[in-house]
N, C-alpha and C positions, 0 to 999 in steps of 0.2 A: 327595484333596486334602484339608487338613484345614482347621477353622473358623478357624483364626490366618489362614492367608490367604487365605480368604474373607472376612474383614472386611479383612484389609488393600485386595484388591485394591478390595471395594466403597469404602473409603473412599477410597481415590487418584482412584476415579473420581470419586466427588464430587467433593472435590477441583479435578479439572482441570474439571469441568462447571462449577464454583461461580469459575475462574478466567477460565474462558471468557464465564460472564456479565459478569463486573466488565469481562473489556476491551469488548465489545461496547455494554453497558452505561453506558460512561465516555461515549463517545459520544453516545448518544444524550442523556443527563441534559442535557451542555450545550447539543445542541439546545435540547431542553425549555428550560432557563433562558432560552434565548434569545427563547422564542417568551411566557416567561413577563414577559421584560422588557416586550416589544412590549407583552404584552395590559392592563401594570400603566403606561406610562405612555403608551400612544397610545389605544386603546379604552377605559379606565378613567377615563383623565384626560378624555375628554368624554362620560365618565356622571360626573362627582363629586357631583352632585347624589342621583341615586340609589345612589351606595352610600356617602352618612353613617351612616346608618343599619345598616350590616353591622358586625361586633364583628369584634375577633380572633382568638375562636372560632371563627365562621363561616368566617373567609375561610382558617383552617388547614385547617378541615374540609371546604372546598370542592373542595380538589384531592381522586385518587383512595389509594385505600391502599397500590399500589405508589410513585408521588410522593411521597408524607409520609415513609416507612418504609425501603422495600430501596434503592430507587435515592438516596433523601436518606444515609442509612448510606454507599452503595461509593462515594459525590462528598466522602464525608468522610473517608473513607478514605484516599480515592485523593488527595487533596488533603493528609492528613495524610506518606502516604509520600512524596509531590513535594517535600517540605523539602526532605528530605537528598539532591535531586540535586546531583553537583557542578558551582558557577558554569563551570568552564573548560568544562565538556560540553553545556550548555546552548546553547549559538548552532549547534554542530556537529548536536545530535540536531534542531533543529527545522530545519536545511536539511535533513536526509535525510528529514522527515515533511514540507516542503514537494516535494521532489521524488518523493516517493511519491504525493503527493497527495492528504493526509488531512489533510484541513484544521479536523477537530473534536478532534483530538487535539494535545494540547501537548508538551513535551519534561517537563515533569512530568508528565505523568500515564504518558506512555510507561516514566520510570524507577521510578515506581511498580509498573507492571504487568512490572518485571522484578524489581522487586524479591519481589514475589507468587509468581511462577516460580518463583524461586529458596527462597525460606521454604516451597513447599510442595514444592518436589523435596528438599529438607533431611528435611522431615516424613514426607515418604513415605519416605527412605530411613531413618533410623532406625527407624519401623514395621517397615519389611521386614526392618530386623537384629533386631531386636527381637524378631520374629516366628521368624528361620531362626537366627539364631547363628551364621552361621559364614562361614567367609574367602570363599565365595562370595557369600554376600550382601551382604557388606562393599564388594568390586567392583562388584556389581549396584546396589549403592547410590551407590555414587559415580559412575555413568554413569548412573546416572537423574540427579544433580545434575549433570550437567556438560550435559545433555540439554534439562535444562527454564532451565538457563543461556542456550543459546548459541539455542533456541526462538525469545525476540523479537527479537534481532537479525539471527536470517537469516530469518524474516519482514519483517522492515523491508525487508534486501536485497534480499529477493528480489518485492519490491513496490516498490521503484525501479529494479531491471532489466524486469519487466514493464512500469511505465509510461514508462520511457524507450525500450523496445521497440512498442510501441503508437503513440508519439509518429515515432517513425522511420518506421514503416508506414504510418500515416493525414497524415502531412504533406505528398505530395508529391500526393493527389487533393486535401486541403485547398487547395493554392496553385495547382492547376489550376483549382477554382471560384473564389478567390479574382483570380484574370488571367484568368476569363471575366469577373467580377462587374463588376471597372474597366473593361476594354475595352466592353463595353456602356454605359458613364457611371455607375456609380454610385462613390463618393469610396470613400475606401480605408474610414475608420471604419465606411461603409454596408455593405462588402464584407463587411469583420470582423465585423459584427453578423451577415450573411447565412447566414456559412460555420460561425457557432459557436448559430447557428438548426437550419441542416441537418444538421451532421454532430457528431452526439451522442457525439463520440469525446474521448479525452485531449487531442487536438489542438483540438475544437472548443470546449473547457472552457477552453481557455488563449486562446483567439482571446476567447471571451466575458467571460473575464476582464479583456481587456487592453480592451475598449470600456467594462467597469466604472469601471476605473483612468482612461481620459480622461473621464470621463462623471464624476468626482467631484474633478475639477480636477490628472489631471496630463499632462504633454504627452505627447505621440506617442512621441518620442524616451524620455521615464519609464520608459514602460509597457510599450514595445517591449524597452527593458535588463530590466527584470524581468522579463519572459517570457522572455530567455531566460538569467538567472540561476536560476529557477523551477526550465526543463528540464534545464539544464548536456549540450547535446548539441552537438557542433562544427557539424553543422549548421545547427541554429536559431541560434547564433553568426553563423555569416557570414551567415544571411536577416539578421537585424535587422541586421547590419553595412551587407550591400548596401540594406538600405533606408533607413536612417538617411542612408547618402551619397548616394542619388539623392536623398534629399530634399534634401538638402543641396545640390546640384549642381541642381534643376530640372531632372532626368532625368522622363520617363516610367515613372509608375508601372507602366504594365501590361506593354510589355516585360522591365521588371525583375523582375518576377514571374512572367510564361511561361519567362524563362530560369531563375530560381531553381528554379522548379517542372522543367521539364528536367532539371536537372542533378541536383535531390533524388533524382528517376526512376534516372536512371544510375546513381548511389551505391549506390539498392535493387535493383538488378538486381546490382551487383556484391555488394551482401548474400548475398545469394541465390546467387552461385556459387559465393562461399565457404563458404557453408554447405554446395553441393551437392558439394563437394572435400572437405570433413569428414567426408561420411559413409561411405567406405570405411574412412578409419582409427574411427574410431565403432563399426564393423559390425564388427570382428576379435572385439571382446573378447567377444560372444554367437556368433559362428562356432567361437571356439575353445575357449569352454567349454559350448557349451549343441548346438551342429548337430555339431563334429567329431565329439563321441565316441558321440552317437547314430547315427553315417556308420558310425564302425569297428564298435560292438557289432553295428552291420545285416548289414554286408559278413564279416567276421569270425566273428561268434558261431558260423556253423554250421561254423567249420574245428577251434573248439577242440575240441571230441570227439574225431575226429581226429586232432590234434596230442600230444593226454593218452596215445592208444594206443600212437601211436609212443614217446615215450620214459617 
């Protein structure tokens, strides 16, 4: 391997490492901004007398070096690139991020990260083509650009699918506890809060968010409908519809929750059986490509010299 190839792969590794740092630092910096606002308007508001003597120079240099330089530059770069987000896709990207359970990343930031991945892919492909300068290098560079373009989209779709599967798996258990809590005498809101505190899963987090929305003034029906929109699952939509209907008709919420938990448990069993039925078809590919050639080599291998002598 020549020096140009070593420099190319080293630079490519540094670019990918930097992009990864940008990806994770954006959410951290947004959370840090929230804490800074709380510090400014809550804590500093109560101590205005003691802060009158502080200058702008002291306030700026009271932060860490990482917050004053790297994270601030990263946030400015992401905000600048986020301005070019197509207005027609902002709502769709925000919905996908909500389904993925990512509350720190918005559509503009996600689109900026996609642009950074694409720019890094183009730069890596150009550097690689200049170092090798062959047709294969051109094809490899095009494939690398395509991979860097697809990676953020693939990550978002996998995050949405993973979270929806987690909610599907944990929802029956959460509804069982919700039914037991309401049967024991707790109200529906208190039961939701109890489940959210006990289950540290995606379903428990969503129940906690429903309680938080009701605490800030939304009605129970609106909070439950928002829950169904954030999750986008047929089981959750039917559960929300039944709970709202039972509240309107004055039915027993404990009985409704018990029947819904049983129904979701049956659906989970059907999904497990369906996945088990797919296993033989999925096993055909490794069986045909890996196991059968090895068996044929072991069984027919000793007979090959004999057949060669005969012919």
